[in-house]
KEVEXRO-646236 format. One record per residue (C-alpha): x, y, z; residue number from 1; residue in one letter. Coordinates in nm, 2 decimals, padded with zeros to 4 digits. Last residue first. Example, Ala and Ser with C-alpha at 12.3 -4.5 7.8 and 13.67 -1.06 7.14 Angstrom:
2
+--------+--------+--------+---------+-------+
!      u !      v !      w ! drenkol ! vexro !
+--------+--------+--------+---------+-------+
!  01.37 ! -00.11 !  00.71 !       2 !     s !
!  01.23 ! -00.45 !  00.78 !       1 !     a !
+--------+--------+--------+---------+-------+
***
This chain:
45
+--------+--------+--------+---------+-------+
!      u !      v !      w ! drenkol ! vexro !
+--------+--------+--------+---------+-------+
!  09.53 !  06.81 !  12.25 !      45 !     q !
!  09.36 !  06.88 !  11.91 !      44 !     a !
!  09.21 !  07.21 !  12.05 !      43 !     r !
!  09.55 !  07.34 !  12.15 !      42 !     d !
!  09.70 !  07.25 !  11.81 !      41 !     v !
!  09.41 !  07.44 !  11.63 !      40 !     a !
!  09.47 !  07.74 !  11.85 !      39 !     l !
!  09.84 !  07.74 !  11.78 !      38 !     n !
!  09.77 !  07.72 !  11.40 !      37 !     l !
!  09.52 !  08.01 !  11.42 !      36 !     n !
!  09.77 !  08.22 !  11.61 !      35 !     i !
!  10.05 !  08.14 !  11.36 !      34 !     i !
!  09.81 !  08.23 !  11.07 !      33 !     q !
!  09.73 !  08.56 !  11.23 !      32 !     l !
!  10.10 !  08.63 !  11.27 !      31 !     k !
!  10.16 !  08.56 !  10.90 !      30 !     l !
!  09.89 !  08.81 !  10.80 !      29 !     g !
!  10.03 !  09.07 !  11.04 !      28 !     v !
!  10.38 !  09.03 !  10.89 !      27 !     s !
!  10.26 !  09.04 !  10.53 !      26 !     g !
!  10.07 !  09.36 !  10.60 !      25 !     i !
!  10.37 !  09.52 !  10.76 !      24 !     l !
!  10.60 !  09.41 !  10.48 !      23 !     g !
!  10.37 !  09.54 !  10.22 !      22 !     v !
!  10.34 !  09.87 !  10.41 !      21 !     l !
!  10.72 !  09.91 !  10.45 !      20 !     t !
!  10.78 !  09.84 !  10.08 !      19 !     s !
!  10.52 !  10.09 !  09.98 !      18 !     v !
!  10.67 !  10.36 !  10.21 !      17 !     l !
!  11.02 !  10.29 !  10.08 !      16 !     a !
!  10.91 !  10.31 !  09.72 !      15 !     t !
!  10.73 !  10.64 !  09.79 !      14 !     s !
!  11.03 !  10.78 !  09.96 !      13 !     s !
!  11.25 !  10.70 !  09.66 !      12 !     g !
!  11.01 !  10.86 !  09.42 !      11 !     a !
!  10.99 !  11.17 !  09.64 !      10 !     t !
!  11.36 !  11.20 !  09.66 !       9 !     l !
!  11.40 !  11.17 !  09.28 !       8 !     t !
!  11.13 !  11.43 !  09.23 !       7 !     g !
!  11.30 !  11.66 !  09.48 !       6 !     i !
!  11.63 !  11.62 !  09.30 !       5 !     a !
!  11.48 !  11.69 !  08.96 !       4 !     g !
!  11.31 !  12.00 !  09.10 !       3 !     r !
!  11.64 !  12.12 !  09.25 !       2 !     a !
!  11.81 !  12.10 !  08.91 !       1 !     m !
+--------+--------+--------+---------+-------+
***
């Protein structure tokens, strides 16, 4: 019984960790795109 609960907890934690990492990587990628866009706008002016 305890092993099943630990396995379920581990699977849930793994899902949460992967979701967090995907969100973090996406956020950093989007921030880099915004920085590049702002630099291009500044150069065009």
